C-alpha positions as CSV (number, residue, x, y, z in Angstrom):
1,M,15.1,1.0,-15.1
2,K,18.2,-0.2,-13.3
3,T,18.0,-0.1,-9.5
4,P,20.9,2.1,-8.2
5,I,23.3,0.6,-5.7
6,V,24.4,2.6,-2.7
7,V,27.3,1.2,-0.6
8,I,28.3,2.3,2.9
9,V,32.1,2.3,3.6
10,G,34.2,3.4,6.6
11,R,36.5,2.1,9.3
12,P,35.1,-0.1,12.0
13,N,32.8,1.3,14.7
14,V,31.8,4.6,13.1
15,G,28.1,3.5,12.9
16,K,27.8,2.0,9.5
17,S,25.3,-0.7,10.6
18,T,23.3,1.9,12.7
19,L,23.0,4.1,9.6
20,F,22.0,1.1,7.5
21,N,19.2,0.2,9.9
22,R,18.1,3.8,10.1
23,L,17.9,4.2,6.3
24,I,16.0,0.9,5.7
25,G,13.7,1.8,8.6
26,K,14.1,-1.4,10.7
27,K,16.7,-3.2,12.9
28,N,18.3,-5.6,10.5
29,A,22.1,-5.4,11.1
30,I,23.7,-6.4,14.4
31,V,25.0,-3.3,16.1
32,H,27.6,-3.5,18.8
33,N,30.5,-1.2,20.0
34,L,33.0,-3.9,19.3
35,S,34.7,-3.5,15.9
36,G,34.2,-6.4,13.5
37,V,31.0,-7.7,15.1
38,T,29.1,-7.6,11.8
39,R,30.1,-10.7,9.9
40,D,27.4,-11.1,7.2
41,R,27.0,-8.5,4.5
42,N,23.7,-6.7,4.9
43,Y,21.7,-5.4,2.0
44,A,18.1,-4.2,1.6
45,E,15.9,-2.1,-0.7
46,V,15.1,1.4,0.3
47,E,12.4,3.7,-1.1
48,W,12.6,7.5,-0.6
49,A,10.2,9.9,-2.2
50,G,9.2,7.4,-4.9
51,K,12.8,6.5,-5.7
52,V,14.2,3.0,-5.0
53,F,17.8,1.9,-4.4
54,Q,19.7,-1.1,-3.0
55,L,21.6,-0.2,0.2
56,I,24.6,-2.4,1.1
57,D,26.5,-2.3,4.5
58,T,30.1,-3.4,4.2
59,G,30.4,-4.1,7.9
60,G,32.0,-7.5,8.5
61,Y,35.7,-6.8,9.0
62,V,37.8,-9.7,10.4
63,P,38.8,-8.5,13.9
64,D,41.9,-10.8,14.2
65,S,43.4,-9.9,10.8
66,K,47.1,-9.2,10.9
67,D,46.6,-6.1,8.7
68,L,43.1,-4.9,9.2
69,F,43.3,-2.1,6.6
70,E,45.1,-4.0,3.9
71,T,42.9,-7.2,4.0
72,A,39.5,-5.6,4.7
73,I,38.9,-1.9,4.2
74,R,40.9,-1.5,1.0
75,E,39.0,-4.4,-0.5
76,Q,35.6,-2.9,0.6
77,V,36.5,0.4,-0.9
78,E,37.7,-1.2,-4.2
79,I,34.4,-3.2,-4.4
80,A,32.4,-0.1,-3.7
81,V,34.2,1.8,-6.3
82,A,33.6,-0.9,-8.9
83,E,30.0,-1.5,-8.2
84,A,28.3,1.4,-6.4
85,D,26.3,4.2,-8.0
86,V,26.7,6.2,-4.8
87,I,29.3,5.7,-2.0
88,L,28.6,6.8,1.6
89,F,31.9,7.4,3.4
90,I,31.1,7.4,7.1
91,V,33.2,9.0,9.8
92,D,32.8,9.6,13.5
93,A,32.2,13.1,14.9
94,K,32.9,12.1,18.5
95,H,36.3,10.6,17.8
96,G,37.5,12.9,15.1
97,I,39.8,12.2,12.2
98,N,41.5,8.8,12.3
99,P,44.5,7.8,10.1
100,M,42.3,5.1,8.6
101,D,39.8,7.8,7.5
102,V,42.6,9.5,5.7
103,E,43.6,6.2,3.9
104,I,40.0,5.6,2.9
105,V,39.4,9.1,1.5
106,N,42.6,8.9,-0.4
107,L,41.5,5.7,-2.0
108,L,38.1,7.2,-2.9
109,R,39.6,10.3,-4.3
110,T,42.1,8.5,-6.6
111,S,39.2,6.4,-7.9
112,A,37.5,9.5,-9.4
113,K,34.2,8.1,-8.2
114,E,31.7,10.5,-6.5
115,F,31.2,9.9,-2.8
116,I,29.3,11.5,0.0
117,T,31.1,12.2,3.3
118,V,28.7,11.5,6.2
119,V,29.8,12.7,9.7
120,N,27.9,10.4,12.0
121,K,27.1,10.7,15.8
122,V,26.2,14.4,15.5
123,D,23.4,13.8,18.0
124,S,22.6,17.5,18.6
125,E,23.9,20.9,17.6
126,H,26.5,20.7,20.3
127,Y,28.5,18.3,18.1
128,E,28.3,20.4,14.9
129,A,31.5,22.3,15.6
130,A,33.4,19.0,15.9
131,A,32.0,17.8,12.6
132,G,33.7,20.7,10.8
133,E,37.1,19.1,11.5
134,F,36.4,16.6,8.7
135,Y,36.8,19.4,6.0
136,Q,40.5,18.8,6.7
137,L,40.2,15.6,4.7
138,G,39.8,17.8,1.6
139,V,36.2,16.9,0.9
140,K,33.8,19.5,-0.8
141,E,30.9,19.0,1.6
142,I,30.0,17.0,4.7
143,Y,26.6,15.8,5.8
144,E,26.1,15.7,9.6
145,V,23.7,13.1,10.8
146,S,22.9,11.0,13.8
147,A,22.1,7.5,12.7
148,L,21.1,6.6,16.3
149,V,18.4,9.3,16.7
150,G,17.7,9.9,13.0
151,R,18.8,13.5,13.0
152,K,19.1,14.9,9.4
153,T,18.9,11.5,7.7
154,G,16.1,12.8,5.5
155,D,18.4,15.5,4.1
156,L,21.0,12.7,3.5
157,L,18.4,10.6,1.6
158,D,17.6,13.6,-0.5
159,E,21.2,14.0,-1.5
160,I,21.7,10.2,-2.1
161,T,18.7,10.0,-4.5
162,K,18.9,13.4,-6.2
163,D,20.0,11.9,-9.5
164,F,17.9,8.7,-9.3
165,G,14.8,8.2,-11.4
166,V,11.4,7.8,-9.9
167,A,10.3,4.1,-9.8
168,S,7.2,4.8,-12.0
169,E,9.3,6.4,-14.8
170,E,9.5,3.4,-17.0
171,E,12.2,3.2,-19.6
172,Q,11.3,2.0,-23.0
173,E,11.0,-1.8,-22.7
174,D,13.6,-3.9,-24.5
175,P,11.5,-6.7,-26.1
176,R,14.3,-9.2,-26.0
177,L,14.4,-12.0,-23.4
178,K,17.0,-11.0,-20.7
179,I,18.4,-13.9,-18.7
180,A,20.5,-13.5,-15.6
181,V,22.6,-16.5,-14.7
182,V,23.1,-16.3,-10.9
183,G,24.2,-18.4,-8.1
184,R,27.0,-18.9,-5.5
185,P,30.7,-18.5,-6.5
186,N,32.1,-21.5,-8.4
187,V,28.8,-23.0,-9.3
188,G,29.5,-22.8,-13.0
189,K,27.9,-19.5,-14.1
190,S,30.7,-18.6,-16.5
191,S,31.0,-22.1,-17.9
192,L,27.3,-22.0,-18.8
193,T,27.7,-18.5,-20.3
194,N,30.6,-19.6,-22.4
195,A,28.8,-22.7,-23.6
196,L,25.8,-20.6,-24.7
197,L,27.9,-17.9,-26.4
198,G,30.1,-20.5,-28.1
199,H,33.3,-18.8,-27.1
200,D,35.3,-18.0,-24.0
201,R,33.9,-14.6,-23.1
202,S,34.9,-15.4,-19.5
203,I,38.1,-16.8,-18.1
204,V,37.0,-19.9,-16.1
205,T,39.1,-21.2,-13.2
206,D,38.2,-23.7,-10.5
207,I,38.9,-21.1,-7.9
208,P,35.9,-18.8,-6.9
209,G,36.7,-15.5,-8.5
210,T,35.2,-12.0,-8.8
211,T,33.6,-10.7,-11.9
212,R,34.9,-7.2,-12.6
213,D,33.5,-5.5,-15.6
214,S,29.8,-5.6,-16.3
215,I,29.1,-6.8,-19.8
216,N,25.8,-7.9,-21.3
217,S,26.2,-10.4,-24.2
218,V,23.7,-11.2,-26.9
219,F,23.4,-14.5,-28.8
220,K,20.9,-15.6,-31.4
221,Y,18.7,-18.7,-30.8
222,Y,16.5,-19.8,-33.6
223,G,16.7,-16.2,-35.0
224,Q,15.7,-14.6,-31.7
225,E,18.2,-12.3,-29.9
226,I,18.6,-13.2,-26.2
227,V,20.5,-11.1,-23.8
228,L,22.7,-12.7,-21.1
229,I,23.0,-10.2,-18.2
230,D,26.5,-9.5,-16.8
231,T,28.8,-12.0,-18.5
232,A,32.0,-10.3,-17.5
233,G,35.3,-12.3,-17.2
234,L,36.2,-14.0,-14.0
235,R,39.6,-12.9,-12.7
236,K,41.8,-15.1,-10.5
237,R,42.4,-13.0,-7.5
238,K,43.9,-13.5,-4.0
239,R,40.9,-12.4,-1.9
240,I,39.5,-13.6,1.4
241,D,36.3,-15.6,1.1
242,E,34.1,-12.9,2.7
243,S,35.1,-10.4,0.0
244,I,34.4,-12.8,-2.8
245,E,30.9,-13.6,-1.3
246,F,30.2,-9.9,-0.9
247,Y,31.2,-9.0,-4.4
248,S,29.1,-11.9,-5.7
249,T,26.1,-10.6,-3.7
250,V,26.5,-7.1,-5.2
251,R,26.7,-8.5,-8.7
252,T,23.8,-10.9,-8.2
253,L,21.5,-8.0,-6.9
254,R,22.3,-6.0,-10.0
255,S,21.8,-8.9,-12.4
256,I,18.5,-9.9,-11.0
257,A,17.2,-6.3,-11.1
258,E,18.0,-6.1,-14.9
259,C,16.6,-9.5,-16.0
260,N,13.2,-11.0,-17.0
261,V,14.2,-14.5,-15.9
262,A,16.7,-15.5,-13.3
263,V,18.4,-18.8,-13.8
264,V,19.5,-19.8,-10.4
265,M,22.4,-22.3,-10.7
266,I,22.7,-25.0,-8.0
267,D,25.7,-27.3,-7.5
268,A,24.5,-30.9,-7.9
269,L,27.3,-32.0,-5.5
270,L,26.1,-29.7,-2.7
271,G,22.4,-29.4,-3.2
272,L,20.3,-26.4,-2.3
273,E,22.1,-24.3,0.4
274,K,21.2,-21.2,2.4
275,Q,22.9,-18.8,0.0
276,D,20.9,-20.3,-2.9
277,Q,17.7,-19.7,-1.0
278,K,18.6,-16.0,-0.5
279,I,19.2,-15.6,-4.2
280,I,15.8,-17.3,-4.9
281,D,14.1,-15.0,-2.4
282,E,15.6,-11.9,-4.0
283,A,14.3,-13.0,-7.4
284,I,10.8,-13.6,-6.0
285,Q,10.8,-10.3,-4.2
286,R,11.6,-8.6,-7.5
287,R,8.9,-10.6,-9.2
288,K,11.2,-12.1,-11.8
289,G,10.7,-15.3,-13.7
290,L,12.6,-18.2,-12.1
291,V,14.3,-21.4,-13.3
292,L,16.5,-23.6,-11.0
293,A,19.3,-25.2,-13.0
294,V,21.2,-28.0,-11.2
295,N,24.7,-27.9,-12.7
296,K,27.4,-30.6,-12.7
297,W,24.8,-33.3,-13.2
298,D,27.4,-35.3,-15.2
299,L,29.5,-35.7,-12.0
300,L,26.7,-37.4,-10.0
301,E,26.2,-41.1,-9.8
302,K,22.6,-41.7,-10.8
303,D,19.8,-44.2,-11.0
304,T,16.3,-43.9,-12.5
305,N,15.0,-42.0,-9.4
306,T,17.9,-39.7,-8.8
307,A,16.5,-36.6,-10.6
308,K,13.0,-37.0,-9.0
309,K,14.5,-37.4,-5.5
310,F,16.8,-34.4,-6.1
311,E,13.9,-32.2,-7.4
312,D,11.7,-33.2,-4.5
313,E,14.4,-32.4,-2.0
314,I,15.1,-29.0,-3.6
315,K,11.4,-28.1,-3.5
316,Y,11.0,-29.3,0.1
317,K,13.9,-27.1,1.2
318,A,12.8,-24.1,-0.9
319,G,9.4,-24.2,0.7
320,S,6.6,-22.4,-1.1
321,V,8.3,-22.2,-4.5
322,D,7.1,-25.5,-5.8
323,Y,5.9,-23.6,-9.0
324,V,9.5,-23.1,-10.1
325,P,10.8,-25.6,-12.8
326,V,13.9,-27.5,-12.1
327,I,16.3,-28.7,-14.9
328,F,19.4,-30.8,-14.6
329,I,22.3,-29.6,-16.8
330,S,26.1,-29.8,-17.3
331,A,27.7,-26.6,-18.5
332,L,30.8,-28.6,-19.2
333,T,29.3,-31.2,-21.5
334,K,26.5,-28.8,-22.7
335,Q,23.9,-31.3,-21.5
336,R,20.4,-29.7,-21.7
337,I,21.7,-26.2,-21.9
338,Y,19.5,-25.3,-24.8
339,K,16.5,-26.9,-23.1
340,L,17.3,-24.5,-20.3
341,V,17.1,-21.5,-22.8
342,D,13.7,-22.9,-24.0
343,L,12.5,-23.2,-20.5
344,A,13.6,-19.6,-19.6
345,G,11.7,-18.4,-22.7
346,Q,8.5,-20.3,-21.7
347,V,8.7,-18.8,-18.2
348,N,9.1,-15.3,-19.7
349,E,5.9,-15.9,-21.8
350,E,4.1,-17.0,-18.6
351,R,5.2,-13.9,-16.9
352,K,3.7,-11.7,-19.7
353,K,0.4,-13.7,-19.8
354,V,-2.8,-11.7,-19.2
355,I,-6.0,-13.5,-18.2
356,P,-9.3,-11.9,-19.4
357,T,-11.4,-10.6,-16.5
358,S,-14.5,-12.5,-17.6
359,E,-12.5,-15.8,-17.6
360,L,-11.0,-15.1,-14.1
361,N,-14.4,-14.4,-12.6
362,D,-16.3,-17.3,-14.4
363,I,-13.7,-19.9,-13.3
364,L,-12.5,-18.7,-9.9
365,L,-15.7,-17.4,-8.3
366,K,-17.4,-20.8,-8.6
367,E,-14.5,-22.4,-6.7
368,I,-14.4,-19.6,-4.2
369,E,-18.1,-20.1,-3.6
370,M,-17.5,-23.7,-2.8
371,K,-14.7,-22.9,-0.3
372,P,-15.3,-19.3,0.8
373,P,-13.0,-17.3,3.2
374,A,-13.6,-17.7,6.9
375,S,-16.1,-15.3,8.5
376,T,-14.8,-12.3,10.5
377,H,-14.4,-12.6,14.3
378,T,-17.8,-10.9,14.7
379,G,-19.4,-13.6,12.4
380,K,-19.8,-11.4,9.3
381,E,-19.5,-13.2,6.0
382,V,-16.4,-12.4,3.9
383,K,-17.2,-12.2,0.2
384,I,-14.9,-11.9,-2.8
385,K,-17.1,-10.1,-5.3
386,Y,-14.8,-9.5,-8.3
387,I,-11.3,-10.4,-9.7
388,T,-9.2,-8.7,-12.3
389,Q,-5.6,-8.7,-13.5
390,A,-3.8,-5.3,-13.2
391,A,-1.7,-4.0,-16.1
392,G,2.0,-4.3,-15.5
393,S,5.3,-6.1,-16.3
394,Y,4.5,-9.1,-14.1
395,P,1.2,-10.7,-13.0
396,V,-0.8,-8.8,-10.3
397,F,-4.3,-9.9,-9.4
398,L,-6.8,-7.6,-7.7
399,F,-9.5,-9.3,-5.5
400,F,-12.3,-7.0,-4.5
401,V,-13.6,-8.0,-1.1
402,N,-16.1,-6.6,1.5
403,Y,-13.6,-7.2,4.3
404,P,-10.1,-7.3,2.7
405,K,-8.2,-7.3,6.0
406,E,-9.9,-10.5,7.0
407,I,-8.4,-12.6,4.2
408,T,-5.9,-15.0,6.0
409,D,-2.5,-16.0,4.7
410,S,-3.6,-19.6,4.3
411,Y,-6.6,-18.4,2.2
412,K,-4.3,-16.3,0.0
413,R,-2.2,-19.4,-0.6
414,F,-5.4,-21.2,-1.6
415,L,-6.3,-18.5,-4.1
416,E,-2.8,-18.5,-5.5
417,G,-3.1,-22.3,-5.9
418,L,-6.4,-21.8,-7.8
419,L,-4.7,-19.3,-10.2
420,R,-1.9,-21.7,-10.9
421,K,-4.2,-24.7,-11.3
422,H,-6.3,-23.0,-13.9
423,F,-3.9,-20.6,-15.6
424,G,-0.4,-22.0,-15.1
425,F,2.2,-19.3,-14.4
426,Q,5.1,-21.8,-14.1
427,G,8.2,-20.2,-12.7
428,V,6.4,-16.9,-12.1
429,P,5.8,-15.3,-8.7
430,L,2.2,-14.0,-8.4
431,T,1.1,-10.8,-6.6
432,L,-2.4,-10.9,-5.0
433,S,-3.8,-7.7,-3.8
434,F,-7.1,-7.3,-1.8
435,K,-9.2,-4.2,-2.2
436,Q,-12.3,-2.9,-0.5
437,K,-15.4,-3.4,-2.6
């Protein structure tokens, strides 16, 4: 089931970041009364009444722009219209209707996309009369909230999620391997897609672009149908870098949500960067299979140790994802691109692997007995009694323990290492859950 995307739009300083923080339940975005203070795009997953969605805050306007509306807000609204399942249009009850609000609502209305008008800063019933002014914008309904104190945000969440499916309502599983090719702008995603499909589905330029129309493409590989998620054409557009990065982030989130295996492309000339790590973290959080594909390998001067050094450096920077395979490719020359498909298929099989309960207990309990968890602070012995793998679309292992809360993070890493040593799971994030026995 696709994870819906909800995008917050509005002029500066109406409380977009405050609402974002309120809906995700923690202080994540920088909140300040100076417009333009939020530079990075913020996004997070929200769960409400069993329904899950991705929430994106389009803060980040450039304060010294010559034409703030033309270069920032119009772009944000266009991006929201193109990508969002639900748009939250935020206005400010305390300052009333602003000409910029009129411009934004006109853009939203001409798009024919549904949006929810949220009147923020209605901190008490004393401000409700002022909120009524916003009906002059020609909207059907307004939702009065206070992001700062949380007033009526539950009602707003009900409205946002009314048409979303419950997370447990599984759609019929497509048995085909679904690969998402993700990475920073201009890393070569479309070049790889074109090489695999055998024709120019995408228009490739050397300028970072934005992918507009979501298209999934299918190609046959040794008689097996493989789905490439989101292979839409790149458009050459005059956009400021921040908008390109934001659009790329929205598209990446959606692609990862739909795939079985995420192929994270890394530029051989730049190495692993912070933005790559964010994409890897997103795939791990969603428990997707992972492959790191180092592209433009043909442009690098190499000796016999170059690949090993590069792989070691990537895994050192990436931290605890040393279980993810690394492959060196060139989308331009097609070097190793079919080995990449083979590798993604192997990772997908690992992700579906089920270990019999008897095998888990026979093998792991012996090693756990040799190196048991540390005793509790009161000196009581912590014992893992039983292990089983839960049913599901990715590997989850249940450990039944007499004191589950006493299992330390370092011991959890030890147990994950045991699982990988004996059973593999290359490229697959593992979930370990500890239950009271």
